[in-house]
C-alpha positions in Angstrom: 184.1 283.2 -152.4 186.2 280.5 -151.0 183.3 277.6 -151.8 183.2 279.2 -155.4 187.1 279.1 -155.8 187.0 275.3 -154.4 184.1 274.5 -157.1 186.2 276.3 -159.8 189.1 274.2 -158.4 187.0 271.0 -158.6 186.0 271.9 -162.2 189.3 272.6 -163.6 190.8 269.4 -162.2 187.8 267.5 -163.8 188.6 268.7 -167.4 192.1 268.2 -166.8 192.2 264.9 -165.4 189.3 262.8 -166.9 191.1 259.7 -166.0 192.0 260.1 -162.6 189.9 260.2 -159.4 188.2 263.3 -158.2 186.1 263.8 -155.2 182.7 265.8 -155.6 182.5 268.9 -153.6 179.6 268.2 -151.2 176.4 270.3 -151.4 175.2 269.9 -147.8 172.7 272.6 -146.6 174.3 273.3 -143.1 177.7 275.1 -143.4 179.6 272.9 -141.1 179.0 269.8 -143.3 180.0 272.1 -146.3 183.2 273.2 -144.6 184.1 269.6 -143.6 183.6 268.1 -147.1 185.7 271.2 -148.5 188.4 270.1 -146.0 188.0 266.5 -147.2 188.4 267.6 -150.7 191.5 269.5 -150.3 193.1 266.8 -147.9 192.6 264.2 -150.6 193.8 266.2 -153.5 196.9 267.4 -151.5 197.7 264.1 -150.7 197.2 262.7 -154.3 200.7 261.5 -155.7 199.8 263.4 -159.0 197.5 266.5 -158.0 199.8 267.4 -155.2 202.4 268.4 -158.0 199.9 269.8 -160.0 200.4 273.8 -161.0 196.6 274.2 -160.2 197.0 272.9 -156.7 199.9 274.9 -156.0 198.6 278.0 -157.1 195.6 277.5 -155.0 197.6 277.0 -152.0 200.2 279.7 -152.3 198.4 282.4 -154.3 198.5 285.5 -152.2 196.5 287.7 -154.8 193.1 289.2 -154.6 191.6 287.0 -157.7 192.4 283.1 -157.3 189.8 282.4 -159.9 191.0 284.3 -162.5 194.6 282.8 -162.0 193.3 279.3 -161.9 191.5 279.9 -165.2 194.4 281.3 -167.0 196.4 278.3 -165.8 193.7 275.7 -167.1 193.6 277.4 -170.6 197.5 276.8 -171.1 197.0 273.1 -169.8 195.6 270.4 -171.8 194.0 267.2 -170.6 196.0 264.4 -168.8 196.7 262.4 -171.8 198.1 265.3 -173.7 200.7 266.1 -170.9 201.5 262.7 -169.1 205.0 261.6 -170.7 203.8 258.0 -170.6 200.3 258.5 -171.9 201.2 256.6 -175.1 203.2 254.1 -173.5 200.5 253.0 -171.1 200.0 249.7 -172.7 203.4 248.3 -171.7 203.0 249.2 -167.9 199.7 247.1 -167.6 199.2 243.4 -166.8 198.0 241.2 -169.7 194.8 240.5 -167.6 194.0 244.3 -166.9 190.4 243.8 -167.8 189.8 241.0 -165.4 191.8 242.6 -162.6 189.8 246.0 -163.2 186.5 243.7 -163.2 187.2 242.4 -159.9 188.6 245.1 -158.2 185.3 247.1 -159.2 183.1 244.8 -157.6 185.4 244.3 -154.5 185.5 248.3 -154.1 181.8 248.6 -154.9 181.0 246.1 -151.9 183.1 248.0 -149.6 181.9 251.4 -150.5 178.1 249.9 -149.9 179.3 248.2 -146.3 181.3 251.6 -145.2 178.3 253.5 -146.2 176.3 251.7 -143.8 179.0 252.0 -140.9 179.2 255.6 -141.6 175.4 255.9 -141.2 175.4 254.0 -137.7 178.4 255.9 -136.4 176.8 259.2 -137.1 173.6 258.1 -135.0 176.2 256.9 -132.2 177.7 260.3 -132.5 174.4 262.0 -132.5 173.3 259.8 -129.4 176.2 260.8 -127.5 175.6 264.4 -128.1 171.8 264.1 -127.2 172.9 261.9 -124.3 175.3 264.9 -122.8 172.2 267.4 -123.4 170.0 265.2 -121.4 172.7 264.7 -118.8 173.0 268.6 -118.4 169.5 269.5 -118.4 169.3 266.5 -115.7 171.7 268.3 -113.7 170.2 271.7 -113.9 166.7 270.3 -112.8 168.6 269.0 -109.6 170.1 272.1 -109.0 166.8 274.1 -109.4 165.2 271.6 -106.9 168.3 271.9 -104.5 168.3 275.8 -105.0 164.9 276.0 -103.7 164.5 278.4 -101.0 160.8 278.0 -100.4 160.4 277.7 -96.5 159.4 274.3 -95.4 156.1 273.5 -93.6 156.2 272.9 -89.8 155.6 269.2 -90.6 158.7 269.0 -92.8 160.8 271.3 -90.7 160.5 269.1 -87.6 162.2 266.3 -90.0 165.0 267.7 -91.7 165.1 265.1 -94.2 163.8 267.2 -97.0 166.5 270.1 -96.3 169.4 267.4 -96.0 168.3 266.0 -99.2 168.0 269.5 -101.0 171.5 270.3 -100.7 172.5 266.5 -101.7 170.7 267.6 -104.9 172.4 270.7 -105.4 176.0 268.9 -104.8 174.7 266.1 -107.2 174.0 268.5 -110.2 177.5 269.2 -110.4 178.4 265.6 -111.0 176.0 265.6 -113.7 177.6 268.9 -115.4 180.9 266.6 -115.2 179.2 263.7 -117.0 177.5 266.0 -119.7 181.1 267.3 -120.4 182.4 264.0 -121.0 179.5 262.8 -123.1 180.1 265.9 -125.2 183.6 265.4 -125.6 182.8 261.4 -126.7 180.3 262.8 -129.3 183.0 265.4 -130.6 185.7 262.4 -130.7 182.9 260.1 -132.4 182.3 262.8 -135.0 185.9 263.7 -135.5 187.9 260.4 -135.2 185.2 257.9 -136.8 182.5 259.6 -138.9 184.9 262.2 -140.4 187.5 259.8 -141.1 185.0 257.5 -142.6 183.6 260.2 -144.7 187.3 260.8 -146.2 187.5 257.2 -147.2 183.9 257.3 -148.6 184.8 260.2 -150.7 187.8 258.4 -152.1 185.6 255.3 -152.6 182.8 257.3 -154.5 185.3 259.0 -156.5 186.8 255.9 -157.7 183.3 254.6 -158.9 182.7 257.9 -160.6 186.1 257.4 -162.4 185.0 254.0 -163.5 181.8 255.3 -164.8 183.6 257.9 -166.5 186.1 255.3 -168.1 183.1 253.2 -169.4 180.8 256.2 -170.6 183.4 258.2 -171.9 186.8 256.8 -173.6 185.6 253.4 -173.8 182.1 254.1 -175.3 183.9 256.8 -178.0 186.3 254.1 -178.8 183.5 251.3 -179.5 181.6 254.0 -181.3 184.7 254.7 -183.4 185.0 251.0 -184.4 181.4 251.2 -185.3 181.9 253.6 -187.5 185.0 252.1 -189.1 183.2 249.0 -189.7 180.4 250.9 -191.6 182.9 252.4 -193.9 184.6 249.4 -194.6 181.5 248.1 -195.6 180.8 250.9 -197.7 184.4 250.8 -199.4 183.4 247.0 -200.3 180.3 247.9 -201.8 182.0 250.7 -203.9 184.5 248.1 -205.1 181.5 245.9 -206.3 179.4 248.7 -207.7 181.1 251.3 -210.1 181.1 254.7 -208.6 182.8 257.9 -209.4 186.7 257.8 -208.6 186.2 261.3 -206.4 183.7 259.6 -204.1 185.9 256.5 -203.8 188.9 258.6 -203.0 187.0 260.5 -200.5 186.0 257.5 -198.9 189.3 256.1 -198.6 190.6 259.3 -197.0 187.9 259.3 -194.5 188.8 255.7 -193.7 192.4 256.8 -193.0 191.3 259.6 -190.9 189.2 257.3 -188.9 192.0 254.5 -188.6 194.2 257.4 -187.2 191.2 258.6 -184.8 190.9 254.8 -183.6 194.7 254.6 -182.9 194.4 257.8 -180.8 191.2 256.4 -179.1 193.0 252.9 -178.2 195.8 254.8 -176.8 193.5 257.0 -174.5 191.7 253.8 -173.4 194.9 252.2 -172.5 196.1 255.4 -170.6 192.7 255.4 -168.8 193.0 251.8 -167.6 196.3 252.5 -166.5 195.2 255.7 -164.4 192.4 253.2 -163.3 195.2 250.7 -162.3 196.8 253.2 -160.4 193.7 254.6 -158.5 192.9 251.2 -157.5 196.2 250.7 -156.0 195.7 254.0 -154.2 192.4 252.8 -152.8 194.2 249.6 -151.3 196.9 251.7 -149.5 193.8 253.6 -147.7 192.1 250.6 -147.0 194.3 249.3 -144.0 193.8 252.9 -142.3 190.3 252.1 -141.8 191.2 248.8 -139.1 192.2 252.0 -136.8 189.0 254.0 -137.4 186.9 250.9 -136.7 188.6 249.9 -133.6 188.2 253.4 -132.0 184.5 253.1 -132.8 184.4 250.1 -130.5 186.1 251.8 -127.4 183.7 251.9 -124.9 182.7 255.4 -123.1 183.8 255.7 -119.4 181.9 258.4 -117.6 
């Protein structure tokens, strides 16, 4: 039920904040992977400068009733999308730099390259962590075999008993097995540190980058595409109006066309405001990405620290 509630929170946020970064809830098969993904999702949402103050988030984190899903749905029904609720939505153009389109294109390409590179770094870090855990298992099994040899109580033949070398060696092997258990534990700890302090933190950053790329795609396929379609439709209406002025038509049909043109002009104005607000949100989210970026240096430095067994 917790997972389903998280999905509901994600969906309601998606429709409320179409112009803001949202991280997708992971569909990994393993429970631990899902738990980590949900933790990353909540972490990013709770730290987001706007999401953290949203009523949906506050309710999700503090609601003590038995049916939080119904409560979230009720809140969503009372709330419009971000454009309808943000106090500066219609003034967004005034807060944008004059070269916003150029900045957006440059930032998008840079973040795309960073995302691709960090994906590869994360994949390698995962393999490093996995090797550390496999090394821990191998060391443990090696030590157990030494312990088995050292604990062998089989009697020695007369030829061997006359020379106590094997008996002494057997005792040494048993003592040595304890050292391998210590090494195994250190390797396991190293694997966990690599997973928690490198892989998982890289995953948080990658979730943020992927969310930004998804946001850019929503902007282009959503608001921007609708704005372009509205302009195209408006152009067709204007051509029809010019044709009507040349060819005699009924007054009613001309007035109807004029009314439709006025409606389309109003729709275009609203879409232009939405487009500028979408760009404003993208501009804000871009700055958030670059705030997170320096943190990755600490992650990468940690990944270079050698293991001392």
